[in-house]
C-alpha positions in Angstrom: -40.5 -20.3 112.4 -43.1 -17.7 111.5 -46.2 -18.7 113.6 -48.2 -15.6 112.6 -51.8 -16.3 111.7 -54.8 -14.3 110.5 -57.2 -12.5 112.8 -59.3 -15.7 113.3 -56.3 -17.4 115.0 -55.5 -14.3 117.1 -59.0 -14.5 118.7 -58.1 -18.0 120.0 -60.4 -20.2 117.9 -63.5 -20.0 120.1 -65.5 -23.2 119.6 -68.9 -23.4 121.2 -72.7 -23.8 120.8 -74.1 -22.2 117.7 -70.6 -21.5 116.3 -71.1 -21.0 112.6 -68.0 -21.8 110.5 -67.2 -19.6 107.6 -64.6 -21.4 105.5 -61.8 -19.3 104.1 -59.7 -21.7 102.1 -60.3 -23.4 98.8 -58.4 -26.1 96.9 -56.4 -23.6 94.8 -55.4 -21.6 97.9 -54.3 -24.7 99.7 -52.2 -25.7 96.7 -50.6 -22.3 96.4 -49.9 -21.8 100.1 -46.3 -21.1 101.0 -44.6 -21.0 104.3 -43.6 -20.9 106.9 -47.1 -19.9 107.9 -50.4 -21.1 109.3 -53.5 -20.6 107.2 -56.9 -20.6 109.0 -59.9 -22.2 107.3 -62.2 -21.3 110.2 -63.7 -23.3 113.0 -60.3 -24.3 114.4 -58.9 -25.9 111.3 -55.5 -24.7 110.1 -53.2 -25.6 107.2 -49.7 -25.5 108.5 -47.0 -24.9 105.9 -43.3 -25.3 106.7 -40.4 -23.4 105.1 -39.6 -26.4 103.0 -43.1 -26.5 101.6 -44.5 -29.4 103.7 -48.2 -29.0 104.5 -50.3 -30.6 107.2 -53.7 -30.0 108.8 -54.1 -29.0 112.5 -57.2 -28.6 114.7 -56.7 -25.9 117.4 -59.0 -25.2 120.3 -58.9 -23.4 123.7 -59.0 -25.7 126.7 -62.0 -24.8 128.9 -60.2 -25.6 132.2 -56.8 -24.0 131.5 -57.7 -21.5 128.8 -54.6 -22.7 126.9 -54.6 -23.4 123.2 -54.4 -27.0 122.3 -53.3 -28.5 118.9 -54.1 -31.8 117.4 -52.6 -33.0 114.2 -55.1 -34.3 111.6 -52.7 -35.4 108.9 -50.5 -34.3 106.0 -51.7 -32.7 102.8 -52.4 -34.0 100.2 -53.0 -37.3 101.9 -55.9 -35.6 103.7 -57.8 -33.4 101.3 -59.4 -30.1 102.3 -62.8 -31.8 102.5 -61.5 -34.6 104.6 -59.8 -32.2 107.0 -63.0 -30.2 107.4 -64.9 -33.4 108.2 -62.4 -34.3 111.0 -62.4 -30.7 112.3 -66.2 -30.9 112.5 -66.0 -34.0 114.6 -63.5 -32.4 116.9 -65.7 -29.3 117.3 -68.6 -31.5 118.5 -66.3 -33.2 121.0 -65.2 -29.9 122.4 -68.8 -28.7 122.7 -69.5 -32.0 124.6 -66.7 -31.2 127.0 -64.4 -33.9 125.7 -60.8 -33.7 124.7 -60.3 -34.6 120.9 -56.8 -35.9 121.5 -57.9 -38.2 124.4 -60.9 -39.4 122.3 -58.7 -40.1 119.3 -56.2 -42.0 121.5 -59.0 -44.0 123.1 -60.5 -45.0 119.8 -57.1 -46.0 118.5 -56.5 -48.2 121.6 -59.9 -49.8 121.2 -59.2 -50.6 117.5 -55.8 -52.0 118.4 -57.4 -54.2 121.1 -60.1 -55.4 118.6 -57.4 -56.3 116.1 -55.3 -58.1 118.7 -58.4 -60.1 119.8 -59.3 -60.9 116.2 -55.8 -62.2 115.5 -56.3 -64.7 118.3 -59.7 -66.0 117.0 -59.6 -69.2 115.1 -62.0 -68.4 112.2 -63.4 -71.2 110.0 -61.3 -70.0 107.0 -58.1 -70.1 109.1 -59.0 -73.5 110.5 -59.8 -74.8 107.0 -56.4 -73.6 105.7 -54.6 -75.2 108.6 -56.4 -78.5 108.2 -55.7 -78.6 104.4 -52.0 -77.9 105.1 -51.8 -80.4 107.9 -53.9 -83.3 106.5 -55.3 -82.9 103.0 -52.2 -81.8 101.1 -49.8 -84.4 102.6 -52.2 -87.2 102.2 -53.6 -86.3 98.8 -52.7 -88.2 95.6 -53.0 -85.1 93.4 -52.9 -81.4 93.4 -56.3 -81.4 91.8 -57.9 -82.9 94.9 -56.3 -80.3 97.1 -57.5 -77.5 94.8 -61.1 -79.0 94.9 -61.0 -78.9 98.7 -60.0 -75.2 98.7 -62.3 -74.1 95.9 -65.4 -75.9 97.3 -65.0 -74.3 100.7 -64.2 -70.9 99.3 -67.3 -70.9 97.1 -69.9 -72.4 99.4 -68.7 -72.4 103.1 -66.6 -69.2 103.4 -69.3 -66.7 102.6 -71.2 -67.9 105.6 -68.6 -69.5 107.9 -65.3 -68.0 106.8 -65.1 -65.1 109.3 -66.8 -66.9 112.1 -65.1 -68.1 115.2 -65.2 -71.9 114.9 -66.4 -72.0 118.6 -69.6 -70.2 117.6 -70.6 -72.3 114.5 -73.8 -74.2 115.1 -76.4 -76.1 113.1 -78.2 -73.1 111.7 -75.0 -71.8 110.2 -74.2 -75.0 108.5 -77.7 -75.3 107.2 -77.3 -71.8 105.7 -74.4 -73.2 103.8 -76.0 -76.5 102.6 -79.7 -75.7 102.2 -79.4 -73.7 99.0 -77.4 -76.4 97.2 -78.5 -79.7 98.8 -81.2 -80.5 96.3 -79.7 -78.9 93.2 -76.0 -79.8 93.6 -76.3 -82.8 95.9 -72.9 -84.3 95.2 -71.1 -81.0 95.7 -73.2 -80.2 98.8 -72.3 -83.6 100.3 -68.6 -83.0 99.8 -68.9 -79.5 101.3 -70.7 -81.0 104.3 -68.0 -83.7 104.8 -65.2 -81.2 104.4 -66.8 -78.8 106.9 -67.2 -81.7 109.3 -63.5 -82.5 109.0 -62.4 -78.9 109.6 -64.6 -78.6 112.7 -63.3 -81.9 114.0 -59.8 -80.6 113.6 -60.8 -77.4 115.5 -62.2 -79.5 118.3 -59.1 -81.6 118.7 -57.0 -78.4 118.7 -59.0 -77.0 121.5 -60.9 -74.3 119.6 -64.3 -76.0 120.1 -65.9 -77.9 122.9 -69.3 -78.7 121.4 -70.7 -81.4 119.1 -70.0 -81.1 115.4 -72.9 -79.4 113.7 -71.8 -80.6 110.3 -71.9 -84.3 111.1 -74.6 -86.3 109.2 -75.7 -89.1 111.6 -77.8 -87.8 114.4 -77.6 -84.1 113.3 -78.1 -83.2 109.7 -79.7 -86.5 108.9 -82.8 -85.2 110.8 -82.9 -82.0 108.8 -81.9 -82.9 105.2 -83.0 -85.7 102.9 -80.4 -88.4 102.3 -78.4 -87.7 99.2 -79.3 -90.9 97.5 -83.0 -90.0 97.8 -82.7 -86.8 95.9 -79.9 -87.6 93.4 -79.8 -90.8 91.4 -76.5 -92.6 91.2 -74.8 -91.7 87.9 -73.0 -94.7 86.5 -70.0 -94.4 84.3 -70.7 -94.9 80.6 -69.6 -98.4 79.6 -69.6 -100.8 76.7 -71.3 -104.2 77.0 -68.6 -106.7 77.7 -69.4 -108.4 74.3 -68.1 -105.3 72.6 -64.8 -105.1 74.5 -62.8 -107.5 72.2 -63.6 -105.6 69.1 -62.8 -102.3 70.9 -59.4 -103.6 71.9 -58.7 -104.8 68.4 -59.3 -101.2 67.2 -57.4 -99.7 70.2 -54.3 -101.6 69.4 -54.1 -100.0 66.0 -53.8 -96.6 67.6 -50.4 -95.3 68.5 -49.4 -93.4 71.6 -48.8 -94.0 75.2 -52.4 -93.1 76.1 -53.8 -96.0 74.0 -51.3 -98.4 75.7 -52.3 -97.2 79.2 -56.0 -97.7 78.3 -55.4 -101.2 77.0 -53.5 -102.1 80.2 -56.2 -100.7 82.3 -58.8 -102.8 80.6 -56.7 -106.0 80.8 -56.1 -105.4 84.6 -59.6 -104.0 85.3 -57.8 -101.1 87.0 -58.8 -97.5 87.6 -57.4 -94.9 85.2 -55.5 -93.1 88.0 -53.9 -96.3 89.2 -52.5 -97.0 85.7 -51.6 -93.4 84.8 -49.6 -93.2 88.1 -48.0 -96.7 87.8 -44.3 -96.8 88.4 -41.8 -99.5 87.3 -40.8 -100.0 90.9 -44.2 -101.4 91.6 -43.8 -104.3 89.2 -42.3 -107.7 89.6 -42.5 -109.1 86.1 -40.8 -112.4 87.1 -43.5 -113.0 89.7 -46.0 -111.5 87.4 -47.6 -109.1 90.0 -48.2 -105.4 90.2 -48.2 -104.1 93.8 -50.0 -100.7 94.0 -49.1 -99.0 97.3 -51.9 -98.0 99.6 -51.2 -94.3 99.1 -52.4 -94.6 95.5 -55.4 -96.7 96.2 -58.9 -95.3 96.8 -59.4 -97.8 99.7 -56.0 -96.9 101.2 -55.0 -100.5 101.1 -52.1 -102.1 99.1 -53.5 -103.9 96.1 -51.9 -106.7 94.2 -52.8 -107.2 90.6 -51.9 -110.5 88.9 -50.4 -109.9 85.5 -51.5 -112.0 82.6 -49.4 -112.9 79.6 -51.1 -110.2 77.6 -50.4 -107.5 80.3 -46.7 -108.6 80.6 -46.3 -108.6 76.8 -47.7 -105.1 76.7 -45.2 -103.8 79.3 -42.2 -105.5 77.7 -43.1 -104.0 74.4 -43.1 -100.4 75.7 -40.2 -98.2 74.5 -37.2 -98.1 76.9 -37.1 -94.9 79.0 -35.4 -93.5 82.2 -38.8 -92.3 83.3 -40.1 -93.8 86.6 -43.6 -93.8 85.2 -44.6 -96.8 83.1 -47.0 -94.7 80.9 -45.5 -91.2 80.8 -46.9 -88.3 78.9 -45.0 -86.9 75.9 -43.4 -84.3 78.1 -42.4 -86.8 80.8 -45.1 -86.2 83.4 -48.2 -88.2 84.2 -50.9 -88.7 81.6 -54.1 -86.8 82.3 -57.4 -88.5 82.7 -58.7 -86.4 79.8 -56.1 -88.1 77.5 -57.8 -91.5 78.0 -61.3 -90.0 77.8 -60.3 -88.4 74.5 -59.3 -91.8 73.1 -62.7 -93.1 73.7 -64.3 -90.1 72.1 -62.1 -90.3 69.1 -63.0 -94.0 68.7 -66.7 -92.9 68.8 -67.8 -95.2 71.5 -70.3 -94.5 74.3 -67.9 -95.3 77.1 -65.3 -93.8 79.5 -62.2 -95.5 80.8 -63.7 -96.2 84.2 -66.7 -97.9 82.5 -64.5 -100.8 81.4 -64.4 -101.9 85.0 -68.2 -102.2 84.8 -67.8 -104.2 81.6 -65.5 -106.5 83.5 -67.9 -106.8 86.4 -70.8 -107.6 84.1 -68.7 -110.2 82.3 -67.8 -111.9 85.6 -71.4 -111.9 86.8 -73.1 -113.0 83.6 -70.6 -115.6 82.6 -70.8 -117.1 86.1 -74.6 -117.1 86.0 -74.6 -118.8 82.6 -72.2 -121.5 83.6 -73.8 -122.2 86.9 -76.8 -123.4 85.0 -74.8 -126.2 83.5 -74.7 -129.6 85.1 -71.0 -130.5 84.7 -68.9 -129.3 87.6 -65.9 -128.6 85.2 -68.0 -126.1 83.2 -68.8 -123.9 86.2 -66.8 -120.8 86.5 -64.4 -120.9 89.5 -64.8 -117.3 90.7 -67.6 -116.0 92.9 -68.8 -112.4 93.0 -66.6 -111.4 95.9 -63.6 -112.5 93.8 -64.4 -109.9 91.1 -64.9 -107.4 93.9 -61.4 -108.1 95.1 -60.1 -107.8 91.5 -61.7 -104.3 91.4 -60.2 -103.4 94.8 -63.7 -102.8 96.2 -64.0 -103.1 100.0 -67.6 -102.1 100.4 -69.4 -105.4 101.1 -69.1 -107.7 104.1 -68.3 -110.6 101.8 -65.3 -108.6 100.3 -64.1 -107.6 103.7 -64.3 -111.3 104.8 -62.3 -112.3 101.7 -59.7 -109.7 102.5 -59.5 -111.1 106.1 -58.7 -114.5 104.8 -56.2 -113.5 102.1 -56.0 -111.5 98.9 -56.9 -114.7 96.9 -54.1 -113.8 94.5 -54.0 -117.3 92.8 -57.7 -117.4 92.2 -57.7 -113.9 90.9 -54.8 -114.8 88.6 -57.1 -117.4 87.0 -59.9 -114.8 86.8 -57.7 -112.2 85.0 -56.3 -114.9 82.7 -59.8 -115.8 81.6 -60.7 -112.1 81.2 -57.6 -111.4 79.1 -58.4 -114.5 76.9 -61.9 -113.2 76.4 -60.7 -109.7 75.5 -58.2 -111.1 73.0 -61.0 -112.8 71.0 -61.4 -111.5 67.5 -64.7 -110.5 66.0 -67.6 -108.7 67.7 -68.8 -105.3 66.9 -68.4 -102.0 68.7 -71.5 -99.8 68.6 -70.5 -96.2 67.9 -72.0 -93.3 69.7 -75.2 -91.9 68.4 -74.9 -89.3 65.8 -71.2 -90.0 65.1 -70.1 -89.7 61.5 
């Protein structure tokens, strides 16, 4: 190979204090250079061109101890532009002036970067811990993809900007407060969920051995001393509901509508069930001969199997449904599960100020007010036979001590059967008036 160079190279590329570089190359010259040949740019920077036309940048200097010429490859052209090669050569010149070897310094820096990357790969960051927890717990136990997506999106939006790249072992109360403080008062419900999800992730990290400290995201004893209780800053938003006196007329109109969504909503009202419980109902959960619907705990909010007594009206509705091979009782037109928006749209189309979940409130109010009315009567036979905790059982609520005690005794299925029979009879009354939403045409 022709290793001839210009006069600058022949002088041995002296690099020292006060050395003023006079650049000799320009972009066009670099592009037009042909080899095999070395082209000096000055200051120890060379463009090496092979016979085949390959081009690369080299920094050359004379070793102070041995007086021998040393070469360090900078990188290929055009991956490294002329300007970038000059910047690197300038750094190398300063190293030589300082009595350092550019190759040794480059190798040392690369080793440090590799060590840092290796150490970083072993660190359990909050984002890695969150993803692991979601994969291990949230996704397998979730009843819907939507819930899993909400977990991910809430942490990505609010927690990751502060905690995402942090080692979980280093996360402390000030870091969690930095996440929650900006949204605690303005987005209290979202902030509360982010806090709880952060607490779960850090608990997972502790169990896995990545943390050995208390959980800075826990409410009781930690954040409860720093943040106001959620219920103090955010009023409880109740689901829009019809007065129970309007339900019979609403059902009369609802039964005139076609579609599986209308059937699902009617069934939900008759059973005082949640929308999701009805939309996800499967034929395998029903025993029509025993007139009971057993909802598995995996589909229940309280994570407890719930038995729903079926009234004549509920059974008649089920038996009148078109035959299908679909496992779902109320499938969507394309075969999948009905969406919650489908049932909400029915209420909007019927121009009522209510949502599907609100009919559970209608049922609860009916139970409470009818009981209060009848308890004022003197005759024992006129008194309603179901106390408040019975309606709580019908709604699958397990929040009160009375309800828990009732569950401890039994599910009171026979008494609830009477309750639901009376509710269905009330719903099937004719007459009444449904008040449309304000401003509806």
